[in-house]
DSSP file (Angstrom, degrees, kcal/mol; ACC not computed):
  #  RESIDUE AA STRUCTURE BP1 BP2  ACC     N-H-->O    O-->H-N    N-H-->O    O-->H-N    TCO  KAPPA ALPHA  PHI   PSI    X-CA   Y-CA   Z-CA
    1    1 A K              0   0    0      0, 0.0    12,-2.6     0, 0.0     2,-0.4   0.000 360.0 360.0 360.0 139.2  -59.4    3.2 -113.6
    2    2 A L  E     -A   12   0A   0     10,-0.2     2,-0.3     8,-0.0    10,-0.2  -0.893 360.0-163.2-123.0 152.1  -63.1    3.3 -113.6
    3    3 A L  E     -A   11   0A   0      8,-2.4     8,-3.0    -2,-0.4     2,-0.5  -0.990  18.2-134.6-134.2 139.8  -65.5    6.1 -114.8
    4    4 A V  E     -A   10   0A   0     -2,-0.3     6,-0.2     6,-0.2     2,-0.1  -0.809  29.9-151.1 -93.9 131.1  -69.2    6.4 -114.0
    5    5 A D    >   -     0   0    0      4,-2.8     3,-1.7    -2,-0.5    -1,-0.0  -0.290  35.0 -82.7 -98.2-168.3  -71.1    7.2 -117.3
    6    6 A S  T 3  S+     0   0    0      1,-0.3    -1,-0.1     2,-0.1    -2,-0.0   0.693 129.2  53.8 -71.1 -22.5  -74.3    9.1 -117.8
    7    7 A L  T 3  S-     0   0    0      2,-0.2    -1,-0.3     0, 0.0     3,-0.1   0.523 120.1-107.0 -91.1  -5.5  -76.4    6.1 -117.0
    8    8 A G  S <  S+     0   0    0     -3,-1.7     2,-0.3     1,-0.3    -2,-0.1   0.593  75.0 139.1  87.3  15.0  -74.6    5.6 -113.6
    9    9 A L        -     0   0    0      1,-0.0    -4,-2.8     0, 0.0     2,-0.4  -0.752  53.5-124.8 -91.4 137.6  -72.8    2.6 -114.8
   10   10 A C  E     -A    4   0A   0     -2,-0.3     2,-0.4    -6,-0.2    -6,-0.2  -0.664  31.7-179.6 -78.5 131.7  -69.1    1.9 -114.1
   11   11 A R  E     -A    3   0A   0     -8,-3.0    -8,-2.4    -2,-0.4     2,-0.2  -0.988  30.1-113.3-133.9 148.0  -66.9    1.5 -117.1
   12   12 A A  E     -A    2   0A   0     -2,-0.4     2,-0.6   -10,-0.2   -10,-0.2  -0.483  30.3-138.8 -74.6 132.8  -63.1    0.7 -117.4
   13   13 A V        -     0   0    0    -12,-2.6     2,-0.5    -2,-0.2    -1,-0.0  -0.891  11.5-143.4 -97.1 127.8  -61.2    3.6 -118.9
   14   14 A R        -     0   0    0     -2,-0.6     2,-0.3     3,-0.0     3,-0.0  -0.755   6.8-142.7 -89.5 125.3  -58.6    2.6 -121.3
   15   15 A K        -     0   0    0     -2,-0.5     2,-0.3     1,-0.1    51,-0.0  -0.654  32.1-105.9 -81.0 140.9  -55.4    4.6 -121.4
   16   16 A M        -     0   0    0     -2,-0.3     2,-0.5    63,-0.1    50,-0.1  -0.524  37.9-154.7 -70.7 133.2  -54.0    5.0 -124.8
   17   17 A A        +     0   0    0     -2,-0.3    63,-2.5    49,-0.1     2,-0.3  -0.893  20.1 164.7-113.1 134.2  -51.1    2.9 -125.2
   18   18 A W  E     +b   80   0B   0     -2,-0.5     2,-0.3    61,-0.3    63,-0.2  -0.942   8.3 178.8-144.3 159.7  -48.3    3.5 -127.7
   19   19 A S  E     -b   81   0B   0     61,-1.8    63,-3.3    -2,-0.3     2,-0.5  -0.959  36.4 -94.5-156.1 163.4  -44.7    2.4 -128.3
   20   20 A F  E     +b   82   0B   0     -2,-0.3    63,-0.2    24,-0.3     3,-0.1  -0.723  29.4 174.8 -84.7 119.6  -41.9    2.9 -130.7
   21   21 A E  E    S-     0   0B   0     61,-3.3     2,-0.3    -2,-0.5    62,-0.2   0.857  79.2  -3.5 -85.8 -38.9  -41.7    0.4 -133.5
   22   22 A E  E     -b   83   0B   0     60,-1.6    62,-2.9    -3,-0.1    -1,-0.4  -0.983  57.6-166.1-148.3 142.1  -38.8    2.4 -135.1
   23   23 A V  E     +b   84   0B   0     -2,-0.3     2,-0.3    60,-0.2    62,-0.2  -0.978  21.6 160.2-134.9 124.0  -37.1    5.6 -134.4
   24   24 A V  E     -b   85   0B   0     60,-2.5    62,-2.3    -2,-0.4     2,-0.3  -0.970  12.9-170.4-139.4 156.6  -34.8    7.2 -137.1
   25   25 A C  E     -b   86   0B   0     -2,-0.3     3,-0.3    60,-0.2    62,-0.2  -0.971  33.1-125.0-146.8 160.5  -33.4   10.6 -137.7
   26   26 A E  S    S+     0   0    0     60,-2.7     2,-0.4    -2,-0.3    61,-0.1   0.893 107.2  17.0 -66.3 -44.6  -31.6   12.6 -140.3
   27   27 A D    >   -     0   0    0     59,-0.3     3,-1.6     1,-0.1    -1,-0.3  -0.926  64.8-169.1-137.9 101.0  -28.7   13.6 -137.9
   28   28 A E  G >  S+     0   0    0     -2,-0.4     3,-2.1    -3,-0.3    10,-0.3   0.774  81.9  74.3 -66.8 -24.8  -28.5   11.5 -134.7
   29   29 A K  G 3  S+     0   0    0      1,-0.3    -1,-0.3     8,-0.1    28,-0.1   0.627  89.3  61.9 -66.0 -15.6  -26.0   13.9 -133.3
   30   30 A L  G <  S+     0   0    0     -3,-1.6    27,-3.1    26,-0.1    -1,-0.3   0.538  81.4 103.3 -88.0  -2.8  -28.9   16.3 -132.7
   31   31 A L  E <   +E   56   0C   0     -3,-2.1     7,-1.1    25,-0.2     2,-0.3  -0.616  41.6 154.3 -87.3 140.7  -30.8   14.1 -130.4
   32   32 A S  E     -EF  55  37C   0     23,-2.1    23,-2.8    -2,-0.3     2,-0.4  -0.986  27.6-157.9-153.2 158.1  -30.9   14.6 -126.6
   33   33 A V  E >  S-EF  54  36C   0      3,-2.0     3,-3.1    -2,-0.3    21,-0.1  -0.990  86.8 -10.5-132.9 136.9  -33.0   13.9 -123.5
   34   34 A D  T 3  S-     0   0    0     19,-0.6     3,-0.1    -2,-0.4    20,-0.1   0.817 130.1 -55.6  41.2  43.7  -32.5   16.1 -120.4
   35   35 A G  T 3  S+     0   0    0      1,-0.2     2,-0.4     0, 0.0    -1,-0.3   0.260 114.9 111.1  84.2 -13.2  -29.3   17.7 -121.9
   36   36 A A  E <  S-F   33   0C   0     -3,-3.1    -3,-2.0     1,-0.0    -1,-0.2  -0.813  72.8-112.4-106.6 135.2  -27.5   14.3 -122.5
   37   37 A A  E     -F   32   0C   0     -2,-0.4     2,-0.3    -5,-0.2    -5,-0.2  -0.270  40.0-177.8 -57.0 148.4  -26.9   12.9 -126.2
   38   38 A I        -     0   0    0     -7,-1.1    -7,-0.2   -10,-0.3     2,-0.1  -0.989  20.7-122.9-152.6 144.1  -28.8   10.0 -126.9
   39   39 A T     >  -     0   0    0     -2,-0.3     4,-2.0     1,-0.1     5,-0.1  -0.440  28.2-113.5 -88.7 167.1  -29.2    7.6 -130.0
   40   40 A A  H  > S+     0   0    0      1,-0.2     4,-2.1     2,-0.2     5,-0.1   0.865 119.1  54.2 -65.0 -32.2  -32.3    6.7 -131.8
   41   41 A A  H  > S+     0   0    0      2,-0.2     4,-2.6     1,-0.2    -1,-0.2   0.852 105.5  51.4 -64.8 -35.9  -31.9    3.2 -130.5
   42   42 A D  H  > S+     0   0    0      2,-0.2     4,-3.1     1,-0.2     5,-0.3   0.912 105.8  56.3 -69.9 -41.3  -31.8    4.3 -126.9
   43   43 A V  H  X S+     0   0    0     -4,-2.0     4,-2.0     2,-0.2     5,-0.2   0.969 111.7  42.7 -53.2 -56.2  -34.9    6.4 -127.4
   44   44 A K  H  X S+     0   0    0     -4,-2.1     4,-0.7     1,-0.2   -24,-0.3   0.962 119.3  45.0 -54.4 -49.7  -36.8    3.1 -128.6
   45   45 A A  H  < S+     0   0    0     -4,-2.6    -2,-0.2     1,-0.2    -1,-0.2   0.864 124.7  27.4 -66.2 -37.9  -35.3    1.1 -125.8
   46   46 A K  H  < S+     0   0    0     -4,-3.1    -1,-0.2    -5,-0.1    -2,-0.2   0.588 120.1  44.6-107.7  -6.0  -35.8    3.3 -123.0
   47   47 A Y  H ><  +     0   0    0     -4,-2.0     3,-2.5    -5,-0.3    -3,-0.1   0.335  65.9 148.0-118.5   0.4  -38.8    5.6 -123.6
   48   48 A N  T 3< S-     0   0    0     -4,-0.7   -29,-0.2     1,-0.3     3,-0.1  -0.177  84.2 -13.6 -44.8 119.6  -41.5    3.2 -125.0
   49   49 A G  T 3  S+     0   0    0      1,-0.2    -1,-0.3   -32,-0.0     2,-0.2   0.567 110.2 125.4  65.9   9.7  -45.0    4.5 -123.9
   50   50 A K    <   -     0   0    0     -3,-2.5     2,-0.6    14,-0.1    -1,-0.2  -0.653  66.3-113.7-102.8 157.8  -43.4    6.9 -121.4
   51   51 A S        +     0   0    0     -2,-0.2     2,-0.3    -3,-0.1    13,-0.2  -0.783  58.5 128.4 -89.4 127.6  -43.8   10.7 -121.0
   52   52 A F  E     - G   0  63C   0     11,-1.5    11,-2.9    -2,-0.6     2,-0.5  -0.968  53.3-111.3-168.8 164.6  -40.5   12.5 -121.7
   53   53 A T  E     - G   0  62C   0     -2,-0.3   -19,-0.6     9,-0.2     2,-0.5  -0.944  25.5-165.3-114.8 121.3  -39.1   15.4 -123.8
   54   54 A L  E     -EG  33  61C   0      7,-2.6     7,-2.9    -2,-0.5     2,-0.4  -0.928   7.1-150.5-110.9 120.8  -36.8   14.8 -126.7
   55   55 A K  E     -EG  32  60C   0    -23,-2.8   -23,-2.1    -2,-0.5     2,-0.4  -0.778   9.2-171.4 -97.3 144.9  -34.7   17.5 -128.3
   56   56 A Y  E >   -EG  31  59C   0      3,-3.2     3,-2.0    -2,-0.4   -25,-0.2  -0.821  66.6 -64.2-127.2  90.5  -33.8   17.3 -132.0
   57   57 A G  T 3  S-     0   0    0    -27,-3.1    -1,-0.2    -2,-0.4   -25,-0.1  -0.524 120.6 -13.6  63.5-135.6  -31.3   20.2 -132.5
   58   58 A E  T 3  S+     0   0    0     -2,-0.1     2,-0.3    -3,-0.1    -1,-0.3   0.409 122.4  94.4 -74.8   0.0  -33.5   23.4 -131.8
   59   59 A H  E <   -G   56   0C   0     -3,-2.0    -3,-3.2     2,-0.0     2,-0.4  -0.709  63.4-148.1-103.0 148.4  -36.7   21.5 -132.0
   60   60 A T  E     -G   55   0C   0     -2,-0.3    11,-3.5    -5,-0.2     2,-0.5  -0.957   7.9-169.8-118.4 129.8  -38.7   19.9 -128.9
   61   61 A V  E     -GH  54  70C   0     -7,-2.9    -7,-2.6    -2,-0.4     2,-0.6  -0.965   9.3-166.9-114.0 107.5  -40.7   16.8 -129.0
   62   62 A M  E     -GH  53  69C   0      7,-2.7     7,-2.4    -2,-0.5     2,-0.6  -0.844   7.1-164.9-100.9 129.8  -42.8   16.1 -126.0
   63   63 A F  E     +GH  52  68C   0    -11,-2.9   -11,-1.5    -2,-0.6     2,-0.3  -0.959  28.6 143.7-101.5 118.0  -44.5   12.9 -125.4
   64   64 A A  E >   - H   0  67C   0      3,-2.3     3,-1.3    -2,-0.6   -13,-0.1  -0.964  58.5  -9.1-159.7 143.1  -47.1   13.0 -122.8
   65   65 A E  T 3  S-     0   0    0     -2,-0.3     3,-0.1     1,-0.3    13,-0.1   0.839 126.0 -47.8  42.0  52.9  -50.5   11.5 -121.9
   66   66 A G  T 3  S+     0   0    0      1,-0.2    12,-2.4   -50,-0.1     2,-0.3   0.782 120.8  89.5  57.4  33.9  -50.9    9.8 -125.3
   67   67 A S  E <   -HI  64  77C   0     -3,-1.3    -3,-2.3    10,-0.3     2,-0.4  -0.981  62.9-138.5-150.3 162.6  -50.0   12.8 -127.4
   68   68 A I  E     -HI  63  76C   0      8,-3.0     8,-1.9    -2,-0.3     2,-0.4  -0.975  15.7-165.6-123.5 141.7  -47.0   14.3 -129.0
   69   69 A T  E     -HI  62  75C   0     -7,-2.4    -7,-2.7    -2,-0.4     2,-0.6  -0.978   8.3-149.4-126.6 135.1  -46.4   18.1 -129.1
   70   70 A L  E >> S-HI  61  74C   0      4,-2.8     3,-2.0    -2,-0.4     4,-1.3  -0.901  75.4 -19.1-108.9 123.1  -43.8   19.8 -131.2
   71   71 A N  T 34 S-     0   0    0    -11,-3.5    -1,-0.2    -2,-0.6   -10,-0.1   0.862 115.1 -71.1  42.9  44.0  -42.1   23.0 -130.0
   72   72 A G  T 34 S+     0   0    0    -12,-0.2    -1,-0.3    -3,-0.2     3,-0.1   0.497 129.8  71.5  64.7   6.1  -44.8   23.5 -127.6
   73   73 A K  T <4 S+     0   0    0     -3,-2.0     2,-0.6     1,-0.2    -2,-0.2   0.820  79.6  56.9-120.8 -57.8  -47.3   24.4 -130.3
   74   74 A T  E  <  -I   70   0C   0     -4,-1.3    -4,-2.8    24,-0.0     2,-0.3  -0.772  61.9-172.0 -91.0 117.7  -48.5   21.4 -132.6
   75   75 A S  E     +I   69   0C   0     -2,-0.6     2,-0.3    -6,-0.2    -6,-0.2  -0.775  11.7 176.8-109.8 158.6  -50.1   18.4 -131.1
   76   76 A Q  E     -I   68   0C   0     -8,-1.9    -8,-3.0    -2,-0.3     2,-0.2  -0.978  31.8-110.4-147.8 147.9  -51.1   15.0 -132.3
   77   77 A K  E     -I   67   0C   0     -2,-0.3     2,-0.4   -10,-0.2   -10,-0.3  -0.587  28.9-148.9 -79.1 147.2  -52.6   11.9 -130.5
   78   78 A L        +     0   0    0    -12,-2.4     2,-0.3    -2,-0.2     4,-0.0  -0.949  27.8 149.3-119.5 132.2  -50.5    8.9 -130.2
   79   79 A E        +     0   0    0     -2,-0.4   -61,-0.3   -60,-0.1     2,-0.1  -0.961  49.0   4.9-158.1 141.7  -51.7    5.1 -130.2
   80   80 A G  E    S-b   18   0B   0    -63,-2.5   -61,-1.8    -2,-0.3     2,-0.5  -0.383 105.3 -18.0  87.0-161.0  -50.1    1.8 -131.3
   81   81 A N  E     -b   19   0B   0    -63,-0.2     2,-0.4    -2,-0.1   -61,-0.2  -0.738  69.7-155.4 -85.9 123.7  -46.8    1.1 -132.7
   82   82 A L  E     -b   20   0B   0    -63,-3.3   -61,-3.3    -2,-0.5   -60,-1.6  -0.797  19.6-156.4-109.9 140.5  -45.1    4.2 -134.0
   83   83 A H  E     -b   22   0B   0     -2,-0.4    11,-2.6   -62,-0.2     2,-0.6  -0.954  22.2-164.3-105.6 117.0  -42.4    4.8 -136.6
   84   84 A L  E     +bC  23  93B   0    -62,-2.9   -60,-2.5    -2,-0.6     2,-0.4  -0.908  10.4 179.3-106.7 125.0  -40.9    8.1 -135.6
   85   85 A D  E     -bC  24  92B   0      7,-2.8     7,-3.5    -2,-0.6     2,-0.5  -0.982   7.0-166.6-133.5 120.1  -38.7    9.8 -138.3
   86   86 A L  E     +bC  25  91B   0    -62,-2.3   -60,-2.7    -2,-0.4   -59,-0.3  -0.905  15.6 159.9-113.1 128.3  -37.1   13.3 -137.5
   87   87 A S        -     0   0    0      3,-2.5   -31,-0.0    -2,-0.5    -2,-0.0  -0.856  55.1 -93.9-134.7 171.0  -35.5   15.5 -140.1
   88   88 A S  S    S+     0   0    0     -2,-0.3    12,-0.1     1,-0.2     3,-0.1   0.738 122.6  38.3 -53.9 -26.7  -34.6   19.1 -140.5
   89   89 A M  S    S-     0   0    0      1,-0.2    11,-1.3    10,-0.1     2,-0.3   0.774 121.9  -5.6 -97.7 -32.0  -37.9   19.8 -142.1
   90   90 A A  E     - D   0  99B   0      9,-0.2    -3,-2.5     2,-0.0     2,-0.5  -0.930  53.1-117.8-156.7 169.1  -40.6   17.8 -140.3
   91   91 A C  E     -CD  86  98B   0      7,-2.9     7,-2.9    -2,-0.3     2,-0.4  -0.998  33.3-162.9-118.6 127.2  -41.5   15.1 -137.6
   92   92 A C  E     -CD  85  97B   0     -7,-3.5    -7,-2.8    -2,-0.5     2,-0.5  -0.932  14.6-174.3-117.4 135.8  -43.1   12.2 -139.1
   93   93 A I  E >  S-CD  84  96B   0      3,-2.9     3,-2.4    -2,-0.4    -9,-0.2  -0.982  71.7 -46.5-118.6 117.1  -45.2    9.5 -137.2
   94   94 A G  T 3  S-     0   0    0    -11,-2.6    -9,-0.1    -2,-0.5   -12,-0.0  -0.433 123.4 -20.5  60.4-134.4  -46.1    6.8 -139.5
   95   95 A D  T 3  S+     0   0    0     -2,-0.1     2,-0.5    -3,-0.1    -1,-0.3   0.269 118.7  93.2 -97.3  10.2  -47.4    8.3 -142.6
   96   96 A S  E <   -D   93   0B   0     -3,-2.4    -3,-2.9     2,-0.0     2,-0.5  -0.925  56.2-164.5-103.4 124.5  -48.2   11.6 -141.1
   97   97 A C  E     -D   92   0B   0     -2,-0.5     2,-0.5    -5,-0.3    -5,-0.2  -0.898   4.3-165.5-108.6 128.7  -45.7   14.4 -141.2
   98   98 A L  E     -D   91   0B   0     -7,-2.9    -7,-2.9    -2,-0.5     2,-0.1  -0.978  20.0-134.1-109.6 121.4  -45.9   17.5 -139.1
   99   99 A M  E     -D   90   0B   0     -2,-0.5    -9,-0.2    -9,-0.2   -10,-0.1  -0.433  38.5 -92.2 -70.7 151.0  -43.7   20.5 -140.2
  100  100 A W        -     0   0    0    -11,-1.3    -1,-0.1   -12,-0.1   -29,-0.1  -0.557  40.6-130.6 -62.9 115.2  -41.8   22.1 -137.4
  101  101 A P              0   0    0      0, 0.0    -1,-0.1     0, 0.0   -28,-0.0  -0.249 360.0 360.0 -59.0 150.4  -43.8   24.9 -136.0
  102  102 A K              0   0    0    -29,-0.0   -31,-0.1     0, 0.0    -2,-0.0   0.517 360.0 360.0 -99.4 360.0  -41.9   28.2 -135.5
C-alpha cells in the first residue's frame, strides 16, 4: 500500500505486524472463539496476526487492525511477538497488564 506524503512523495505504508509468541490463561475452560471452546495452543496456532474476537469467560478480547480491545472499552496497540496471559483479574501483553474494564 502506498501513501502520498505532504511533499507529494509516495511512501510504502507498513502495516503493524504481530504474532503470538505464547498464550497462557488461568482457566483454559473459559476460552472460546465464535461460541466454540478453544485451547490456548489453538489460539496461538490459528489466529496469529489475524483479526478475531476471543472470549475469556465474561470478558471479550478483540484483536483488530494492530490493536487489542478489552470488553469494548480499553485498547492498546499491538506489534511484534506477543506473550498473552489471561486471568480473572487482567489481560497481560508482555510486561503490560490491563485490568478488565467493567
